[in-house]
N, C-alpha and C positions, 0 to 999 in steps of 0.2 A: 490642630492646637496652632501650625506654624503661623496665623494669617491674623488670629486674637489680639485683640491689642493689646500696646505694654509687653507685649510677650516677646523675650530677644529670642531669636534661631538664629544657632553657630553649624554650620558645617564647612565641607571641604577636604582635605586629605593628605597624607607626608608617602614620597614616595624614595626612595633606593639603584641607582640599577651602577652595578658592576659593569662595566665593559673594555676588555681587554682583547686583544690583535696584532696580529705578529706579517709583517712581508719579506718575504726574498724571492733574489732577483739573481738569473745562473745567467750570466752572457758571454760570448770570446771578453770582452775588453771591462766589461763591468760585473761584478758581486756584490752584491748585500743580503746581510738577514736582521734586522732593524726591525723595534720594539715601536707601534706604532699610535699605542694605546692603551692608557694603561690606565686607568679610571675608576672614581668613582660617584655620586651624582649623586645628592638629594638636595629633592623636591616637598614646597611646600605650596600650597595653595588654603586658605583660611578663609571666610566669609562670614560677617557677623551681618544678621538684619533685624530691626526692630519697625513695627505697625504702629506709629502710634491710633490716634484720632484723626488730626488732622497731617501727621510728621515720617514721615517714616524716614529712616535712618541707615543706610547701608554704606559697613565696611569692609577694603579687598585687601590683603596684601599676598604677589606671586611671588615667591623666589625660588631662588634655588643654590648651589655649591657644588661646585666641582669641587675632589681633593687629587690632585696629579700627581701619581705614585710614580711614574718617572725620573728619573734622574736629569737629563737631556728634555725634559718635556716642558708645551708651553706654561707650564706653573698653573697654581692653584685661580679657578674663579671664583668673584661671584653675580649672581645674574636677579636680578627687580624686572621684571618685567610689570607686574601692579601694585601696587598703594598707595591708592585714597578715601578718603573718603565719602559721601555723597547725601545730599542730602534735597530728598524732596515734601512739597506742600503740593499736594493733590485738591487746595479748595479754591488755591492759585495760579493751580499748572506749573509751575515752579520747580526746577529739578538744578540744585550746583554739587560738582565733581570737581576734589582738591583734591593733587598730588599727579603719581604716575599713573597716566591712563592710556589709551588706546581711541582714535576715531579713522576713520579710513571714509568719510564724508564732507563734505560744509568746505572743502581745499588741504582741509588737515591731514596729514604725514604719514598713517602712524604714530607713534606713541609719541606719549612729551611729556612735559611736569611742569603743569598749569593748571588752573582752573578752567573749568566749562561751564559753561549755565546756558537752559535750555525755557523759554518762555512760551508757552499755549497763550496766546493773547486772546484767540477766538478760537469753534469748532474747528479753524479750518486753514486758521495760523500763528505757523510759530515762528522764532527767534531765535538765535542761540549766536554766546558768542566765545572764543576762545583766550586764552592771553598763557601765552608761558615758554620755555625754552627746547629746543628739537632734540631728540633723545637721537643718537646716529646708534647704539648701539647700548643694549638692556646692562651688558656688564656695565657700565659708567656713570658715573655719578654727575648730577643737575650740572650743566655749562651755563651759566648767566651768560656769555659772548653771545652767544647765536639766539634768540627771541624771534617771538612773531603777534599778532595782534590777527584775530579770523572775526568775520559777521557773517551769519548766513540769514535766509528767510527759507521756509519754506512749507507749503505748499498744499493742501488737498487734504485727506482726498476724496475727489470726483466724481460721482456715479459710480463707489464705489471700486476704484478702477485704476485711476490712472493719479500719480501726485507731481509738483515740479519744485525744487528749490533751485535758491541763488546761494551765489554765496563769493568773499570778499578777502582776502590774504595782503598783508601787509608781515614780509618777514628781517630782519637786521643780523645782519655778523661783525659785529668791532666798528660798532657805527654807519658801516654801508649798505650799500639796497643787495636785499642777498635775493627778496623773491617779490615779488608785488602781481599776483594777478588774482583775477576775476572768474568765475565761471557760473555753468548750468545744469542740476544735472536733475534729468527725470524716469518717472518710474512707471513703467503699468503692470499691474495683476489683474489677471480676470482667470478661471476656469480653464486650466490644458493652455492657457501662455503668461508669459513672462518673459520683460521687456525692459533692458537698463539704459539709457546711454550719458556720458557722459561729457564734457567739455572745460578743457583748460586753459588760457590763455593769461601767457607773463605781460602785461601791460608796461612794464618797468625795459625788457629786454625785444621786444614786439614782436614775441613769438610763439607761438602753440603749443604749448607741452605735454597735454592728450586729449582724444579726441579715442571714446572707447562705447561701445555696441555691445549689448550679451544680453542673450534669451532661453531663452527653453519654450517648445512648442508640441503638442499631444499633434499627433499627424493621421492619416485612418491607416485603418489594419493593423491599430496600437503598435507600430511607428514612434517612438518620441524622438526629438529632435531639438538639439543646443548649440550655439557658438557664440563665440567671439569676436572680434572682431577690436586690435588694441591697434591705436598709432601715435606713440607716446618719447619723450626725450627720452635716454635712460644713462645713468640715473636724468632724476626731475631736474631740470634748468633752475639751476640756481650759483651763486655766485661763487658759494663755498666750492665747487666744481673746476677753480683756476690751479686750485693745489692739486691736483693730480698728476703727478709724473713730477713735482716742482721738490727742493729739496730745502725746502720750510713744511712748518707742522701747520700754523696759522695765519690769519689775514694778517692781524700785525705781521708777520716778516715777511709775507708778499710785500705787500706794500711798499716797505724798505729795499724791495727787485723792483716794481712795475707800479706804473700811475692806475687808480684807478679806472680810469679808460679800459688801456688797454691791458688788464686784470678781467675786465669785464667780456674783453673779446674773448680770452685764454677760457673764459669760461663757458663759453657756447661754443669754441674747440671742442674742449674737451665732452661734450652733450651732444653725440648722435643720434640719432629718427630709429629709436625701435621701430617696429611690423610684425606681429602679433594673429594667428587667422587659425581657426580650431573648428573643429566643425563633432559632434556623436551622434550618433545617431545607435539606438534600443531597440528590440523587441522582445519580447515572451516569445522563446519558439510553442513552449508546453507551460504546463503547472510549475515543471518544475527545475526547464532551462530557459536563458535568455542568451541573448546574443547584440556584440558589444562592439563595431567597428567607431574609429577615432581619429581623424585627420590633424596635422598641426604642422606649421610650417610657420620660421623667422625668419628676418632678416634683419642684418644692424649696420647703417650707414657707416662710411668712411670721416676719418677726422682730418686736419691737415697738421703740418710740422706751424707750432707755436710756441713761443716760450723758450726755446730749449726742449720742446717733447716732440719727439719723433712721430711720425704720422700713421693712420694704424685702418690697412686696406679695409673695403667693404668687405662686408660676409655676406655673399649670397644666400640666395634664400634655400634655407633647410629645410626638408621633406619628411616627417614621419608619420608613419599609415602602420594605427592594430587593430587587431580585431581578439576579442574574445567570446569566450563562449564560457557560458558560467552555470554550472551544473549544481541542485542544492536535493539537500534529502533525494542522494542516489541508493544508497545502501543502510542508513536509517536518519531517526527525525535528524534535524541539525547539523551534516555534513555540510561539504560543499566540496565543492572543484569548479578549476579555475583556470583551464588550457588559455592561453595567449598567445602571439606570433605580430612581431615587431618589426618593419622595419624603413631605415633613418636613411636617406642619402644627404650627404652635405662632402659641400667643398672639400675637407681633410681628409675626412673616411664616410665610409660604407658600414653600418652596420646591419645583422638580418638576427633577430633574435625571437627562440622558441622557449615556452616555459610550462611549466603546467605546477600550483601553487591549490594545498585540500590543506582542509580543516576535520577533522577528526573525533570526533567526541567520544571519550568514557565516561562510562559511566555521569555524575549529574552536574562536577567540578573541574573535569579534566578533559584540557583539548588539544589535540596531536597535531603538529603540520610539514608534514616532511613537503620538500620546496628542491625544484630542480633548473634551474635553469642553459643552453645554450646558445654565447654567441657567435658570430663569426665576423669579422671584421676587415674589412679593405682598406687600406692608404693608401691614397692618393699623392702623397709626397716624396713616401718613398718605393711605392709597390708592394710592403709589407702585405703577410695573411697574414690575421693573429684567431684563434680556438682556443675561447674560455671557457673550461666548465659550473655551474657554477653549484654545489650540494648545500642546504641548508635545514634546519626543522626550527622548529615553532614550539614549545609548550608548555600552557598554562595553564594553572588552577584558579576558582575564586570560587568561593564559597561567601556566601555574606555578603559582609565589606571587608574582606580582607581578598588579595587579588596577589600572584605569584607568578613569573613569566621568567624563564630562560629559553635563548635562540642563540643555537652556534654552525657553525659553515664553514664551507672550504672555497676559496675561489683558484681553478691550477688555469694557467694559461701559458699557452707557446706559442713566438711567436719566430713565425719566418721571412725571412729580409734574402734578396739576393743572393750567395752565395756563404749567411750566417747561421744561425737561428738562437732566438733567448729563450728561456722559461721564467718563467712565475707563479707563483703559491701567495699565499694570503687566507690566514687563520682568525673567525672572528671568534666569543662569547662574548654572550651578555646574560647577566642573571642579577632581579631585582624583586622588591614587590609594593605596593598598596595597601593603604590602610586609609580606607575613605569613613565619615563618620558625619 
């Protein structure tokens, strides 16, 4: 019935979650007992659809409100992640979406307020355009001082295996060039193999913004591998980055302190290169047991002193290795056990971690999940050794369209420094529900 022409379909859900957290620290020279969270989160996601003889209409709003119950907390906050209307012309292959929305292709950088339009002009050729205002935070109202215009073209699929796209984006901030980029995206999909690549180049700054290659593939003997190679500016290179570390909040104010050329140089200085490499291997050992191993490495380049902002040193390569053993339906149907071991080797500290997470069914509606994790951290700055013990439990109930969840836990820590030691504790719990329709 949902596909009947002329019929409206409304779906979505509403939820509330109460979260509470308190932390304590006992050290020779510092002692505190502080409430770190006490808030009620209310969220809703509503979608209305209508399928017509030729036109399809979609409207969606995803928003939330956080009520801060602390006297010295961050205050109440409103979030709007999505709020748009969309009209699709199936006969002409044209689709338009107006409002707050998110895109991560065609050179678009996440959430924006504006208009997005696509047109399938040929079976293997589609063009799209976007105009609007970038959204830095979903808690913000529309900001019109920054605006962008983007166009893109997609070609394929060819041989039912691969497609390619090209894009160009121009963005301004208070009349100054903020971002002007061109790029290419390519995707390759066949059974057992998937590869996605992206190149983004800023022609205004004459600098490579990002090069990304990711994929997954099936290997012999039931192994599956996935990888991600990510070389990019972090954050994305824009003129707005020149505000980092400055005593002003807008580009108009910064133009009163520096020239446009100086601001462009500051933007480059505040945007270091970041490199991320990851590889994952997984294999079922038997019908109910699976083994996975993940390797992750990252580093961030240094930034120079300029514009009154101090330099930041290079972050050397930080590597993490994690192994997991996942066992399903060990004692009864739908139970789950995850044993994980993790080692992180960084310049500031080394972390060794061992954890066990479970999910145990009771009846048809209840799930109980005790968890326990132990961390050992060694600091290279002050030769400190820290032990953390983190027990927690999660209980959820689901029947029909109603879902209820409780989670509570603690973190007990002891940090030993030559000649002294400190103890820390943290307690937290959350209780919430969601109703879908």
